[in-house]
C-alpha positions as CSV (number, residue, x, y, z in Angstrom):
1,S,0.0,0.0,0.0
2,D,3.1,2.2,0.6
3,M,4.4,1.6,-3.0
4,V,4.5,4.8,-5.1
5,L,3.0,4.0,-8.5
6,P,4.2,5.8,-11.7
7,Q,1.8,8.5,-12.6
8,N,2.4,8.3,-16.4
9,A,4.3,6.5,-19.1
10,D,7.4,8.6,-18.7
11,D,7.6,7.9,-14.9
12,A,7.3,4.2,-15.6
13,K,10.1,4.2,-18.2
14,E,12.4,6.1,-15.8
15,A,11.7,3.6,-13.0
16,R,12.4,0.6,-15.3
17,S,15.7,2.2,-16.4
18,K,16.9,2.7,-12.8
19,R,16.1,-1.0,-12.0
20,E,18.0,-2.2,-15.0
21,T,21.0,0.0,-14.1
22,K,21.1,-1.5,-10.6
23,R,21.1,-5.0,-12.0
24,E,23.9,-4.3,-14.6
25,K,26.4,-2.7,-12.2
26,P,27.4,-5.9,-10.5
27,R,27.7,-7.6,-13.9
28,R,30.0,-4.8,-15.2
29,Q,32.2,-5.1,-12.0
30,H,32.3,-8.8,-12.3
31,G,33.0,-8.5,-16.0
32,K,36.5,-6.9,-15.4
33,S,39.3,-9.2,-16.4
34,F,41.2,-11.1,-13.8
35,F,44.3,-9.2,-14.9
36,E,42.7,-5.8,-14.3
37,R,41.4,-6.7,-10.9
38,N,44.8,-7.9,-9.7
39,L,46.6,-4.9,-11.0
40,K,44.3,-2.7,-8.9
41,S,44.5,-5.0,-5.8
42,N,48.3,-5.2,-5.9
43,D,48.7,-1.4,-5.7
44,S,48.1,-1.5,-1.9
45,T,49.9,-4.8,-1.2
46,T,52.6,-4.7,1.5
47,V,55.8,-6.6,0.8
48,A,57.3,-8.2,3.9
49,S,60.9,-7.4,4.7
50,G,63.5,-10.1,3.8
51,T,66.3,-8.7,5.9
52,S,65.7,-10.7,9.1
53,M,68.4,-12.9,10.6
54,I,68.1,-16.7,10.3
55,S,66.0,-18.0,13.1
56,T,66.6,-21.4,14.7
57,N,63.4,-22.8,13.3
58,R,64.0,-21.5,9.8
59,S,67.5,-22.9,9.8
60,K,66.3,-26.5,10.1
61,T,64.7,-26.0,6.7
62,Y,67.2,-23.6,5.3
63,F,70.4,-25.7,5.8
64,K,69.6,-28.3,3.2
65,A,71.4,-27.9,-0.1
66,N,68.6,-27.9,-2.6
67,A,66.7,-25.2,-4.4
68,S,63.5,-25.4,-2.5
69,T,65.0,-24.7,0.9
70,I,66.9,-21.7,-0.2
71,S,63.8,-20.3,-1.8
72,T,62.0,-20.5,1.5
73,A,64.8,-19.0,3.6
74,S,63.6,-15.4,3.1
75,T,60.0,-14.5,3.2
76,Y,59.4,-11.9,0.6
77,H,56.0,-13.1,-0.8
78,N,54.1,-10.2,-2.2
79,K,50.8,-11.1,-0.4
80,A,48.7,-9.7,2.3
81,P,48.9,-11.8,5.5
82,L,45.5,-13.5,5.0
83,E,46.6,-14.6,1.5
84,K,49.8,-16.3,2.5
85,N,50.4,-19.7,0.8
86,H,47.1,-19.6,-1.0
87,H,47.8,-19.6,-4.8
88,R,45.0,-19.2,-7.3
89,A,44.9,-22.1,-9.7
90,M,46.1,-20.8,-13.0
91,P,44.4,-21.7,-16.3
92,I,46.6,-23.3,-18.9
93,N,47.0,-20.0,-20.8
94,H,47.2,-17.6,-17.9
95,A,51.0,-17.6,-17.7
96,K,51.0,-16.5,-21.3
97,D,48.7,-13.6,-20.4
98,V,50.9,-12.5,-17.5
99,I,54.0,-12.7,-19.7
100,G,52.2,-10.8,-22.5
101,A,51.4,-8.0,-20.1
102,L,55.1,-7.8,-19.1
103,N,56.1,-7.6,-22.7
104,M,53.5,-4.8,-23.3
105,A,54.4,-2.7,-20.3
106,V,56.5,0.3,-21.2
107,S,56.2,3.1,-18.5
108,R,57.4,2.4,-15.0
109,E,53.9,2.5,-13.7
110,Q,52.8,-0.1,-16.3
111,R,55.9,-2.2,-15.5
112,M,55.3,-2.2,-11.8
113,H,51.6,-3.2,-12.3
114,A,52.6,-6.1,-14.5
115,L,55.5,-7.1,-12.1
116,R,53.2,-7.2,-9.1
117,T,50.9,-9.6,-10.9
118,A,53.7,-11.8,-12.1
119,H,55.4,-11.7,-8.7
120,K,52.1,-13.0,-7.2
121,E,51.3,-15.6,-9.8
122,F,54.8,-17.1,-10.2
123,D,55.4,-17.5,-6.5
124,H,54.9,-21.3,-6.1
125,D,57.1,-24.4,-6.0
126,E,55.4,-26.5,-8.8
127,E,58.2,-27.4,-11.2
128,M,56.0,-28.2,-14.1
129,K,54.3,-24.8,-13.9
130,H,57.6,-23.1,-13.8
131,D,58.8,-25.2,-16.7
132,M,55.8,-23.9,-18.7
133,E,56.4,-20.3,-17.6
134,L,60.0,-20.5,-18.7
135,K,59.2,-22.0,-22.0
136,E,56.6,-19.2,-22.6
137,G,59.4,-16.6,-22.3
138,A,59.0,-15.4,-18.8
139,A,62.7,-15.0,-18.2
140,N,63.2,-13.2,-21.5
141,A,60.4,-10.7,-20.7
142,L,61.8,-10.1,-17.2
143,Y,65.3,-9.6,-18.6
144,Q,64.0,-6.9,-21.0
145,K,62.3,-5.1,-18.1
146,L,65.5,-5.4,-16.1
147,C,67.6,-3.7,-18.7
148,L,64.9,-1.0,-19.2
149,A,64.8,-0.4,-15.4
150,L,68.6,0.0,-15.2
151,V,68.7,2.4,-18.2
152,Q,65.8,4.5,-16.8
153,D,67.5,4.9,-13.4
154,G,65.6,7.2,-11.0
155,E,63.0,7.1,-8.3
156,G,61.5,3.6,-7.9
157,T,64.4,1.9,-9.7
158,D,65.5,-0.1,-6.6
159,E,62.0,-1.4,-6.0
160,E,61.5,-2.4,-9.6
161,V,64.9,-4.1,-9.9
162,R,64.1,-6.0,-6.7
163,M,60.7,-7.1,-8.0
164,I,62.2,-8.3,-11.3
165,C,65.0,-10.2,-9.6
166,E,62.6,-11.9,-7.1
167,T,60.2,-12.9,-9.9
168,M,63.2,-14.2,-12.0
169,E,64.2,-16.4,-9.1
170,M,60.7,-17.8,-8.9
171,I,60.8,-18.7,-12.6
172,Y,64.0,-20.6,-12.2
173,R,62.5,-23.0,-9.6
174,V,62.4,-25.5,-12.4
175,S,63.7,-29.0,-12.9
176,N,67.5,-29.3,-13.4
177,S,67.0,-30.6,-16.9
178,T,64.9,-27.5,-17.9
179,R,67.4,-25.2,-16.1
180,E,70.3,-26.8,-18.1
181,E,68.4,-26.5,-21.3
182,S,67.7,-22.8,-20.6
183,F,71.3,-22.1,-19.7
184,D,72.5,-23.3,-23.1
185,T,70.0,-21.1,-24.9
186,F,69.6,-17.9,-22.9
187,S,70.4,-18.0,-19.2
188,K,74.2,-17.8,-19.5
189,Y,73.8,-14.3,-21.0
190,L,72.0,-13.3,-17.8
191,F,75.1,-13.9,-15.6
192,P,77.1,-10.7,-16.4
193,V,74.0,-8.7,-15.7
194,M,73.5,-10.4,-12.3
195,V,77.1,-9.8,-11.4
196,R,76.7,-6.1,-12.3
197,I,73.5,-5.8,-10.2
198,M,75.2,-7.4,-7.2
199,E,78.1,-4.9,-7.6
200,I,75.6,-2.0,-7.6
201,Y,73.6,-3.2,-4.6
202,E,76.4,-4.5,-2.4
203,E,77.2,-0.8,-1.8
204,K,73.6,0.0,-0.8
205,S,71.9,-0.8,2.5
206,G,68.2,-1.4,3.1
207,S,65.6,-4.0,2.3
208,D,65.5,-3.6,-1.4
209,G,69.3,-4.0,-1.7
210,D,69.4,-7.1,0.5
211,R,66.5,-8.8,-1.3
212,T,67.9,-8.0,-4.7
213,I,71.2,-9.6,-3.8
214,L,69.6,-12.6,-2.2
215,S,67.4,-13.3,-5.3
216,N,70.5,-13.2,-7.6
217,L,72.4,-15.5,-5.2
218,K,69.5,-18.0,-5.3
219,I,69.5,-18.1,-9.1
220,L,73.3,-18.6,-9.0
221,Y,72.8,-21.4,-6.5
222,Y,70.3,-23.1,-8.8
223,F,72.8,-22.9,-11.7
224,S,75.8,-24.0,-9.6
225,Q,74.3,-27.5,-9.6
226,I,74.7,-27.8,-13.4
227,R,78.1,-28.7,-14.6
228,S,78.2,-26.4,-17.6
229,S,77.1,-23.3,-15.8
230,A,79.3,-24.1,-12.7
231,D,82.3,-24.2,-15.1
232,L,81.4,-20.8,-16.4
233,M,80.8,-19.3,-12.9
234,V,84.1,-20.3,-11.4
235,R,86.0,-18.8,-14.3
236,D,84.4,-15.4,-13.7
237,P,86.8,-13.6,-11.3
238,D,84.3,-10.7,-10.8
239,M,81.7,-13.2,-9.5
240,L,84.2,-14.9,-7.1
241,S,85.4,-11.5,-5.9
242,I,81.8,-10.5,-5.0
243,F,81.3,-13.9,-3.2
244,T,84.5,-13.1,-1.2
245,R,83.3,-9.6,-0.2
246,I,79.8,-10.8,0.7
247,I,81.2,-13.5,3.0
248,L,83.4,-10.9,4.8
249,S,80.6,-8.3,4.9
250,D,78.0,-7.6,7.6
251,R,75.2,-8.6,5.3
252,V,72.4,-10.6,7.0
253,D,73.2,-14.3,7.5
254,V,70.9,-15.6,4.9
255,I,72.8,-13.8,2.2
256,R,76.2,-14.9,3.4
257,A,75.0,-18.5,3.9
258,S,73.5,-18.6,0.3
259,T,76.9,-17.5,-1.0
260,M,78.6,-20.4,0.8
261,F,76.0,-22.9,-0.3
262,T,76.8,-21.8,-3.9
263,L,80.5,-22.3,-3.3
264,S,79.8,-25.8,-1.9
265,E,78.2,-26.7,-5.2
266,L,80.8,-25.1,-7.4
267,A,83.5,-27.1,-5.6
268,C,82.0,-30.4,-6.6
269,D,84.6,-30.8,-9.3
270,D,88.4,-31.2,-9.0
271,Q,89.3,-28.5,-11.5
272,N,86.7,-26.0,-10.2
273,A,87.7,-26.6,-6.6
274,T,91.3,-25.8,-7.5
275,I,90.3,-22.6,-9.2
276,L,88.3,-21.6,-6.1
277,I,91.3,-22.0,-3.7
278,E,93.5,-20.1,-6.1
279,H,91.2,-17.1,-6.2
280,P,92.7,-14.4,-3.8
281,D,91.2,-14.5,-0.3
282,L,88.2,-16.6,-1.2
283,L,89.0,-19.6,0.9
284,H,90.4,-17.4,3.6
285,A,87.0,-15.7,3.8
286,V,85.2,-19.0,4.2
287,L,87.7,-20.2,6.8
288,Q,87.3,-16.9,8.8
289,A,83.5,-17.5,8.8
290,A,84.0,-21.1,9.9
291,A,86.3,-20.2,12.7
292,L,85.1,-16.9,14.1
293,D,81.4,-16.4,13.2
294,L,79.2,-16.1,16.3
295,V,76.2,-17.8,14.7
296,A,76.4,-21.6,14.9
297,E,74.5,-22.1,11.7
298,M,77.0,-19.9,9.8
299,R,79.9,-22.0,11.1
300,E,78.1,-25.1,10.0
301,V,77.5,-23.8,6.4
302,A,81.1,-22.6,6.2
303,A,82.3,-26.1,7.4
304,R,80.2,-27.7,4.7
305,A,81.8,-25.5,2.0
306,V,85.3,-26.4,3.4
307,Q,84.5,-30.1,3.3
308,N,83.4,-30.0,-0.4
309,I,86.6,-28.2,-1.3
310,C,88.7,-30.7,0.6
311,F,87.0,-33.5,-1.3
312,H,88.3,-32.2,-4.6
313,V,91.7,-30.6,-4.0
314,S,94.9,-32.7,-3.9
315,E,97.7,-30.1,-4.0
316,W,97.5,-27.2,-1.5
317,P,99.7,-24.1,-1.1
318,E,101.6,-24.5,2.2
319,E,100.3,-21.3,3.8
320,L,96.7,-22.1,2.9
321,F,97.1,-25.7,4.0
322,T,98.3,-24.6,7.4
323,A,95.4,-22.1,7.8
324,L,93.0,-24.9,6.8
325,L,94.3,-27.4,9.4
326,D,94.2,-24.6,12.1
327,V,90.5,-24.0,11.4
328,L,89.6,-27.7,11.3
329,V,91.3,-28.3,14.6
330,R,89.3,-25.4,16.1
331,L,86.0,-26.5,14.6
332,S,86.5,-30.1,16.0
333,R,85.6,-28.5,19.4
334,D,82.5,-26.9,18.0
335,C,79.2,-27.8,19.7
336,G,77.4,-28.5,16.4
337,K,77.1,-32.1,15.4
338,K,76.8,-31.4,11.7
339,T,79.8,-29.1,11.9
340,K,81.9,-31.8,13.5
341,K,80.7,-34.2,10.8
342,Y,82.0,-31.8,8.1
343,V,85.3,-31.4,9.9
344,S,85.7,-35.2,10.2
345,G,84.9,-35.6,6.5
346,S,87.4,-32.9,5.6
347,L,90.2,-34.5,7.6
348,E,89.5,-37.9,6.1
349,H,89.7,-36.6,2.6
350,L,92.7,-34.4,3.3
351,C,94.5,-37.5,4.5
352,S,93.4,-39.6,1.5
353,R,94.1,-37.1,-1.2
354,C,97.5,-35.7,-0.1
355,S,100.7,-37.5,0.6
356,N,102.0,-35.1,3.3
357,W,101.0,-37.4,6.1
358,L,104.1,-36.7,8.3
359,Y,103.3,-33.0,8.2
360,I,99.7,-33.6,9.4
361,V,100.8,-36.0,12.2
362,K,103.4,-33.5,13.5
363,F,101.1,-30.5,13.0
364,R,101.1,-28.3,16.1
365,N,102.6,-31.1,18.2
366,G,99.8,-33.6,17.3
367,D,96.8,-31.2,17.3
368,V,95.2,-32.9,14.3
369,L,95.5,-36.3,15.9
370,G,94.0,-34.8,19.1
371,A,91.1,-33.5,17.0
372,L,90.5,-36.9,15.4
373,L,90.5,-38.6,18.8
374,D,87.8,-36.0,20.0
375,L,85.8,-36.8,16.9
376,M,85.9,-40.5,17.7
377,D,83.8,-39.8,20.8
378,A,80.8,-42.1,21.0
379,D,78.5,-39.1,21.5
380,E,79.2,-38.0,17.9
381,A,77.3,-39.2,14.8
382,P,78.4,-42.6,13.4
383,A,79.5,-40.9,10.2
384,T,81.7,-38.5,12.2
385,R,83.4,-41.3,14.1
386,L,83.8,-43.5,11.0
387,S,85.5,-40.6,9.1
388,A,87.9,-39.9,12.0
389,I,89.0,-43.5,12.3
390,S,89.4,-43.7,8.5
391,A,91.7,-40.6,8.7
392,I,93.8,-42.2,11.4
393,K,94.1,-45.5,9.4
394,T,95.2,-43.5,6.3
395,L,97.8,-41.6,8.3
396,T,99.3,-44.7,9.7
397,N,102.4,-45.9,7.9
398,E,106.0,-46.9,8.6
399,N,107.0,-43.2,8.9
400,T,104.2,-42.1,11.2
401,A,103.2,-45.1,13.3
402,E,105.5,-44.4,16.3
403,L,104.5,-40.8,16.4
404,I,100.8,-41.7,16.3
405,M,101.3,-44.2,19.1
406,E,102.6,-41.4,21.3
407,Q,99.2,-39.7,21.2
408,G,97.4,-42.6,22.8
409,V,95.6,-43.5,19.6
410,V,95.9,-47.3,20.0
411,K,94.0,-47.3,23.3
412,S,91.2,-45.3,21.8
413,L,91.0,-47.6,18.8
414,A,90.8,-50.6,21.1
415,H,87.9,-49.2,23.0
416,A,86.1,-48.2,19.8
417,S,86.6,-51.8,18.5
418,V,84.8,-53.2,21.5
419,D,82.4,-50.5,22.8
420,D,81.2,-48.5,19.9
421,P,77.5,-49.2,19.2
422,N,77.8,-49.0,15.5
423,D,79.0,-52.2,13.6
424,D,80.8,-50.3,10.9
425,V,82.7,-48.1,13.3
426,R,83.8,-51.2,15.4
427,A,85.0,-52.9,12.2
428,K,86.9,-49.9,11.0
429,A,88.5,-49.3,14.4
430,E,89.7,-52.9,14.5
431,E,91.2,-52.5,11.0
432,A,93.1,-49.4,12.0
433,L,94.3,-51.2,15.1
434,V,95.5,-54.3,13.2
435,Q,97.4,-52.0,10.8
436,F,99.7,-51.1,13.7
437,A,100.6,-54.8,14.2
438,G,102.6,-54.8,10.9
439,L,104.4,-51.6,11.8
440,I,105.3,-51.6,15.5
441,N,107.7,-54.2,16.8
442,Q,110.3,-54.6,19.5
443,P,112.2,-52.6,20.6
444,M,110.0,-49.7,19.5
445,D,108.2,-47.5,22.1
446,G,104.6,-48.5,22.4
447,H,105.0,-52.2,21.5
448,D,103.7,-53.4,24.8
449,E,100.8,-51.0,24.6
450,L,99.9,-52.4,21.2
451,L,99.9,-56.0,22.5
452,S,97.7,-54.9,25.4
453,A,95.3,-53.3,22.9
454,L,95.2,-56.4,20.7
455,V,94.6,-58.8,23.6
456,Y,91.9,-56.5,25.0
457,V,90.0,-56.5,21.8
458,G,90.6,-60.3,21.2
459,L,89.3,-61.4,24.6
460,R,86.4,-58.9,24.6
461,R,85.2,-59.9,21.1
462,N,86.1,-63.6,21.4
463,D,82.5,-64.5,20.5
464,S,82.8,-62.7,17.2
465,D,83.5,-64.8,14.1
466,D,85.1,-62.0,12.1
467,T,87.8,-60.6,14.4
468,L,91.1,-59.8,12.9
469,I,93.1,-60.0,16.1
470,A,94.5,-63.6,15.5
471,T,95.9,-62.4,12.1
472,A,97.5,-59.4,13.8
473,L,99.2,-61.5,16.4
474,M,100.4,-63.9,13.8
475,Q,102.0,-61.0,12.0
476,Q,103.7,-60.0,15.2
477,S,105.0,-63.5,15.8
478,L,106.8,-63.5,12.4
479,H,109.4,-61.2,14.0
480,A,111.7,-63.2,16.3
481,E,112.3,-60.1,18.5
482,N,108.6,-60.0,19.4
483,R,108.1,-63.6,20.6
484,E,109.6,-63.3,24.1
485,M,107.4,-60.3,24.9
486,M,104.3,-62.1,23.4
487,A,104.9,-65.2,25.5
488,K,105.1,-63.2,28.7
489,H,102.2,-60.9,27.9
490,D,99.2,-61.5,30.1
491,G,96.2,-63.1,28.3
492,L,97.9,-63.3,24.9
493,L,98.5,-67.1,24.8
494,N,95.1,-67.7,26.4
495,F,93.4,-65.8,23.5
496,L,95.4,-67.8,20.9
497,Y,94.6,-71.2,22.5
498,E,90.9,-70.3,22.6
499,T,90.9,-69.2,19.0
500,A,92.8,-72.3,17.8
501,N,90.5,-74.6,19.6
502,P,88.7,-76.9,17.0
503,K,85.5,-76.4,18.9
504,S,85.6,-72.6,18.7
505,S,83.2,-70.7,16.4
506,K,86.1,-68.9,14.8
507,S,86.6,-69.0,11.0
508,I,89.1,-71.5,9.6
509,E,91.4,-68.6,8.7
510,A,91.4,-67.3,12.3
511,K,92.1,-70.8,13.7
512,E,95.0,-71.2,11.2
513,D,96.5,-67.8,12.1
514,A,96.2,-68.6,15.9
515,L,98.0,-71.9,15.4
516,L,100.8,-70.3,13.4
517,A,101.3,-67.6,16.0
518,L,101.5,-70.3,18.7
519,S,104.0,-72.3,16.7
520,Y,106.2,-69.2,16.1
521,I,106.1,-68.1,19.7
522,A,107.1,-71.7,20.8
523,R,110.3,-71.3,18.7
524,R,111.6,-68.3,20.7
């Protein structure tokens, strides 16, 4: 009854027009393209800072040497808080639309609109999607915008360069095969530009500078895992000089750690590793971080880089080799278990790849041997203990055996042979102990200690079928000067009788060696 009726035809026509207009407004708003709506919404998006230090929780994910972990180490996602980790499902052709918009953008305002959309849409970890984006020309389009931004230097350049570099890093979260293919066709031409960008922004402070450098380092890390691009990278002295300066700088830890992760990958080749240690101050920078950095995670990453270099270098300059041993001895007392594992691995490979064993044994009055004994501690990881024992075994020869005996190594090997909870470690410790049996004889110092260690292991592991002690004692009995001491040594003959017993569970070889040892001792 309250409705106002139109008084005439003109009033009715006007009312109908207003109703149709109200219905059409939502349709016109909804009819805007997805691209237009996102350009508008991204104008007010707040980008989170990427300059925070590595937290303990992040580092558990960060310190894995693969592309996905480094890409999550710094949170620079261009999203509002409620949108975090919610990516819109992209239609098959949407990447092409986003890339097309990048190609069409000319002015800085247009470029920034296009970049915000690309930054949002490409920020995911689906390799297949990134493969498609790369093949559609995303990297080429971003490269063009990067060159344009650098030429049109001015207000807003830092933000634009940062957005381009971050989006470029997202694009390269592809499979290794796709990354290698792209390197051969386009990406290798990007390296000189990335080096120039890092040179520009290493002199600048602030969020944009840090995030720009980090994005470039991530891309370089991805390509360091490909042999052809790694070969090119280590032969660029400007790039290695930037790495050196970053490691020694006060940049945030995530940037310095990313640099050393990249060096770890670059060192996975003998020739490349040699080039790295020959570059002025590069290894010294890594060693300084390993020895002196106050952050445990940074020491761990530096120790990992040192280990990879040690794996692949045979000939060391004397000064650098001395500095390396000093740092490894220092790191052997570090509280980090992974750091100690890298130290143990480094020492194992140094001993196996270089022939200067006497220098290592005598170094700082036995400091290296002391470090190896510390790393044999049962509280360390099995891999750490195994590498330390392997290093001792490699160091032991006719020129070094007596010196090593002076450090109490034999006693530690005997206890590891019996008490270590890991089968492989016990076996390796027994092998190292038995090696001394062929090198230490009367009247050398330590011979009695060696016999005590052999008997201790033999009696404690008498129920084991695979013990090598009978063989070691047989080798000792071959030397006439040893037989009198062996006959008088407490428990030695008892062990040999038990092993030679036909009813024992020992192998035929062990029984034969025990009988031979008894027969030689009887001839004294």
